[in-house]
N, C-alpha and C positions, 0 to 999 in steps of 0.2 A: 421648862418654859415659862416665861414671865406672863402676867396677866395682859400687859399691854400687846404682846406678841401674839397670844392667842385669839384676843380681840380683833386684830389686823386679818388673821387668817379667815375668821368667821365673816367677816365683811366682805372680804375678797371672794369667799365661796358663794355668799349671797349675791354679789354682783354679778359672777358667772354664770350662776343659775339663772338670774334674772335675764340676762343677754340671751341664753340658750331659751328661755321661754320665749322672750319676745321676738326671736327668730321664727320659732315655730307658730306663734300667735300670727306673725306677719305673713308666714307662708298660709295659714290657715284663711285669714282675710284677703290675702292678695295670692291666688293661684298662681298668678303669671310669674311669682318669684321662684317658685319650684321649676317652671320651665326654664327660665333664665339661667337657674343654679344649675339645671341639667347640661345646659348647653356649653356653661362655662367649663363644668366637668369633663364632658365629652371631648372639648377641644384640648384639654389637658390630658386626655388618654385615660382618665379615671373611671372606667367604664362601670364598675360596679356602683360606686355611689352616683354615676349619672343615671345608670338605670334605675335605681331607686327613686331618684327625683322624678323622672318621666312617669315611672309607674304610679307614684303617687298622685301626679298631676292629671293623669287622663280621666279618672272618675269624677274630679271636681271641676275641670274644664268646662267653660261655656264657648270658649272660643274655638270653632270648627276647625279652621285652618291650623291653629297652634295645636289642637288635639290631635290632627292628623299627623302633624310633625312630631309630636311626641310618640305616637304609635310607631313612627318610623325610625325615630332614634332608640326607642327601646328595643325594636327589633335588631337594629344595627349593633347596640352593646351585646346583645345575646350572641350574635355571630362573632363580635369581637373576643368575647369571652368563652367562645367554644361550647356554648350551651347547645344542648342537642336539638333543641325545639327553635333555634334561631332562624333557619330556614324557613320553618312552617309558619313563625310569626311574620317573616317579612312577605311570605305569600299570601297571609290574611291581611296585611297591610294592602298589597298590591290590588287584592280582590275588592278590599271595602273602599279604597281611596284612589281609585284608578285616574282620577283628574289632578292628583297632588303634584306639586311641584318637585317633590321629592321622589317621584316615580323612577327618575333616571338613574338616580343614586341607589334606589331600590334594586334596580337591575345588575347595577355594579356590584353590591354587596352578596347578591345571590351568585353572581359569576366567580366572585373572590372566595366565597365560601365553598363551591363546588371544586374550584381549582385546589383549595386546601386538603379536601377529600379525595383529589386524584380522579374526580369524574370530569373528565375532559370534555366529553360532549355536551354536558350539562353546562360546563364552563362557556363553551363556545354559544351554545343556545342563548344564555342569559346576557353574556357580554355583547352578542350581535344586537341585542335589544337596546343596549344604551346609547344615546346620543353622544357620540365623542365631541360634539361643540359645546355640550353643556357640562363638561367634566373639567375640574381645574387641573393644572399642570401636573401635579402628582399622581392624581388618579388616573390621568389619560397615559402616562408613561406605564403605570401600571397595569390598566387594560391592555396597551399594545402588547405588553411583554406576556402576560398570563394568557391572552386569546392567541397570541402568536405561539406561545408554546404547546398550546393545546392543538393548535391546528397541525403542529410538527408532529405530535404524538399521533395524530389520526392521519398523518401522511398526507396532509393537505399543505405541502410544502410552498407553493405558490403564494397561498394566502400567508403562510407562515412567515416568508421573507418579506413579505410587503408589511405586516405589522412589525418585524424587526426593524425593517429599514426607517420607520419612523422615528425610533429613540436610541440607534446604535451610535449616532454621530452627534447626539446631543446630550448635554450633561444632566444627568437623571441618575436615580437609583438602579435603574435597570440597564444602564447603558452598555456595561460590560458584558453582562449576561446574554444581551441582545446580540451584541457584536459576536460573540463566541458561537451561539448557535446558529447565526447568520452565515459565519463563515463554515462552520461544520456542514450546514446545508449546500452552500456552495461546493465545498470540497467532494460531497457525496455526489453532486451533479457533474463532476469532473471539470468545475470551472474553478482551476486551480489557482490561477493569477488572482483572480478576486478573493479566493480564500486565503491567500498568502497575505494579502494586504490587511485583512481582518485580523489574522492570527498574530502578524507581527505587532499590531498594535496593543496586543494581551501581554506581550512580555514583559515579566516583571510584575505583573498583576498579582494580588494577593490570593485571588481564588483560582485564576487561569493560568498564572504564570509557570505552574510546573507542568501544564498538560501541553500548552501549544508547542513548546520547542520539539515535540515528537512529531506533530503534524507537520511543522514548518520543515523538519528534516525529511519526512515522507514525500512531501510535495518537491523539493529539491530533487529527490531521487527520480520521482516519476518525470520530472523534467530534464532528466539527465544532466543536472547540474552537480555533476559528480564531486568536483573540487569543494562544493559547499558542504556536501555531506561529509567528505574525508574531514573537513575543517571543524565542524559543528556537531557531527555525530558522536564522537568520544566523550562529549560532556555529557550526553545524557546517560552514559554509563556509569558515571559518577553520582548520580542521582536514584537514590532507592525508589523514587516515585514509579520509576520505568522498570522496577525489576521484573514484572511479568512480560515486559516487550524487550528484554534484552536479546533474547533469540532473533527477533526481527531485526533489531537495531543493529547488532553484529552483522546479520546478513546483508543490510543496507550499506554498512561501511565497506564490508569485504568485498561487495560486489561492485561497489564504487572503486575501490582500489583496482578491481579485476578490470573495469572498463578503462581505467587510466593507464592499463597495462603495468601496473605496479603490483606484480604477483607476489613478492616477497611481503609487500605490506597487507596483502589482500587474506593470506593464509591465516595469521593468528586470528582473524576475526571470523573466516569461514569455519574453522574448526569449532568454534564455540556455537555453532548453529546445528540444526537438525538436517542440514543439506547432505549429510552422507546416508541419509535414508532413500534416496530418490536419484534416479539416473541424472537428472540435470545438474543435482547437487553435488555428485560424485565427479561428474564431469569437470565441474568447475574448480573442486579442490585438486583432482587429478591434474589438470592442466597448469594449475598454479605449481604443483610439485614438479610437472615436467619443465616447465619454464625456469624453475629455479636449480635445475641439475639433479634433482632428487627422483632418480628413475624407480629405485625401489618403491617409495610410497606412491608414486604416479602411477605404475602399472596396478596396484591394489585398487585404486579409486577408479581407474579408467575402465578397468574389467567391470566394475559395477554399474558403469553406464552403457553398457552393450546388450543390455536384456530385451530392448526392442529394435525393431528394424526401421530405423529411421536415421536422418543425417547426425544427429547426436551419435549415435552408435558407431557411423561411418568415421566420423572424427575421431572417436577414441581408439578404434580399432587402428587408425592410422598413425595415432600419436604413440599407441602401444608398440607398435611395429618399430618407429624410431627408437623409442625407450629400449627395446629387446637388443637392439642394434647396439646401442651404448652400453649395455650391458652384457654385450659379447654373445648373446645367444641368436644365432642367425636362424635357427630352425624355427623358432617361435616368433622371430620376426618375420620370416617369410609367411608363415600362416596367418599372422595378425594382417599383413598387407593384403593378402588374398581375401580375408574377410572385408576387409574397408573396400578392395574393389567390387566384392559382390553387392555390397549395398546399393552403389551407383545413384547416390543424392547429388553429390557434389562432382560435376565432372571433372574438374582439375584434379581433385583427390583421387577419384576413379582411376584417371589416366597415370597420376604417378605412383599410386599403389600398384598398379599391374605391372608397371615398368619394374617398380623394386621387386615385386614378387618373381620376376622372370630373371632379373639378375642375380638375386638370392638363390635361386633355382641352379643357375650356372655356377654360382661359386661354391654352392655345396655339394655339386658334383654327384647328386643322387639321381640316377638313370637320367643325366642330362639331355638325352634324346627325347625324354618324354616331358618334364615339367618346364625344362627352359624353352624347349621348341615351342611347347604348348603356349607358354607364356609371351615370347617374342613373337609368335605368329599371330596371336590373339591381339596384341598390341598393335601390330602393324595393319592388321585387318580393321580395326576400331578407331583407329588414330592415324590413318594414312598421310595425313600432311604434318605430323609431328616433327619437330626439329631434331628429336631424337632418332628419327627413321634409320639414317645410316649406321648409328651406333648399334641399333637392334640387329641390322645386317652383318656388322662385324661380329656380334656374339653367335649369329647363327652360323655364321661362316667358320668360326672356331668350333662350334659344336659340331657341325657337319664333318669338318677337317678331322676332327678327334674320332670320329665314328665312320670315317671312310666313306661318308656319304657325299660322294664328289659331285655328283648332279645337283643335288640341293644347295650344295656350298657354291657350286658355279653360278646358280640362280640367284643366290643371295648376293653376290658381288654384281651382278647384271642389274639387280633391282636398284642398286645405289646410285644416287645422283651423281656422286663425285667419287673419283677413284685415284688414289694417290700413287705414286712410283712403287713403292713398297707392296702396295695391295695389287697392283697390275702385274708385278712378279709372281706373286702368288696365285693370282689368276691363271698365269700362264702354266704354272705348275700344276695346279688342280686339273686343268684340261688335259695335260699331258698325262696325269696319272689315272683320269678317267678313260683316256685311250688306252694305257697299258691294260686296265681292268676290262675293256672290251677284247683287247687282244687275247688277254688268259682265258676270256670265255669263248674264243674262237668265232668272235663276232668282227670280222676283219673288216667289212664295211664301214662300221661305226668307228672302230678304231681308227681307219684311215682319216675319215672326218675329223677326229678329235686331234690327231696330230698335225693335221694341216691347219686346223683352226689353231693350235699352240703356237706353230711357226709364224702365223700372221698377226698374233698378239704380243 
């Protein structure tokens, strides 16, 4: 290095040293410079250097107001820097300078620190002492959010929603989180329309954009907007964010298809849920199989829905009866219909199940005088105004005729509202055979009555 270049560096070092010395000297002779420097550094968020300036200023200051401000700012720096004694310093400031113009900001900082430590009751205590009219726009938004969130954690939802309302529709750092929690609280209160409005505003948001579609779909499902669920729900299954909710999402989509009577569309989703572990779920899956013609699988699931004596079980037994008919097993069909009849929750199902039971008893020809007669007789007694009444009497007539119970066969015809010409001939023959029966038993008086009756009919 040349001598001239070395000389240049020596001069430069002397100048810099002199400048630093002059600044320290200025600060020594002008303490306010330390305070002003601290404020400048604080505004630039250089809290380590700012705190150093305020700490050096406090013992040399003779300006009471600026000194109290310096104590406040030093405590604020400590809180910003996560120092353990930050809150203690701020409380000391409040105790020593209760008349300070920084008192409002001090309560704000204590609330901010308590919130950071998740001490939500303390957060509320401190932030409620802060005068909202003395905070700048940014701090006011921060107060509303952190106090509102603390209220929410402490289940003071009315106050929480009031704070969130102040900032959820205004451009600020906390707008979207406030909107989300306000909408979430509305959702929990079952105010679904209000929740839906808020959640829709967050679609595509960097933080909440992956969360809100699930809530939106759930609200559509609750509101019976099944077309929307079917349309938007499958997209949720493509997002791994919702992996823990796949079962519930599949359930909503499947049940929406079910409610839209799209049973083939419902099955793929319902089978991916845990619905097969409870009666209601088994019924839904079984019914879908039933409506799509898969009776083998339908029966398996419908049978699992019959463990309780309720309307669900009655429906399950009834559809099982129809499935067994389609599978060609009339005996199981007959027993299923009788079980459906016994539940007696839905009168229409009860009536139809009893008629089907009686009809199958007749067709199976197992001691028809017992099951068939019992079934049709019960039906006529319990549903005397049924349009199937005459059909029942015809079945009874055939049963009684087959078993040569002419008296009951005649009564069956006489109980009918309309008798066609063919049935009238049958009626006449039954009376005649009844008369023969009396004649063979040497009951000539009754035999004569029956023969005369046959002649007049």
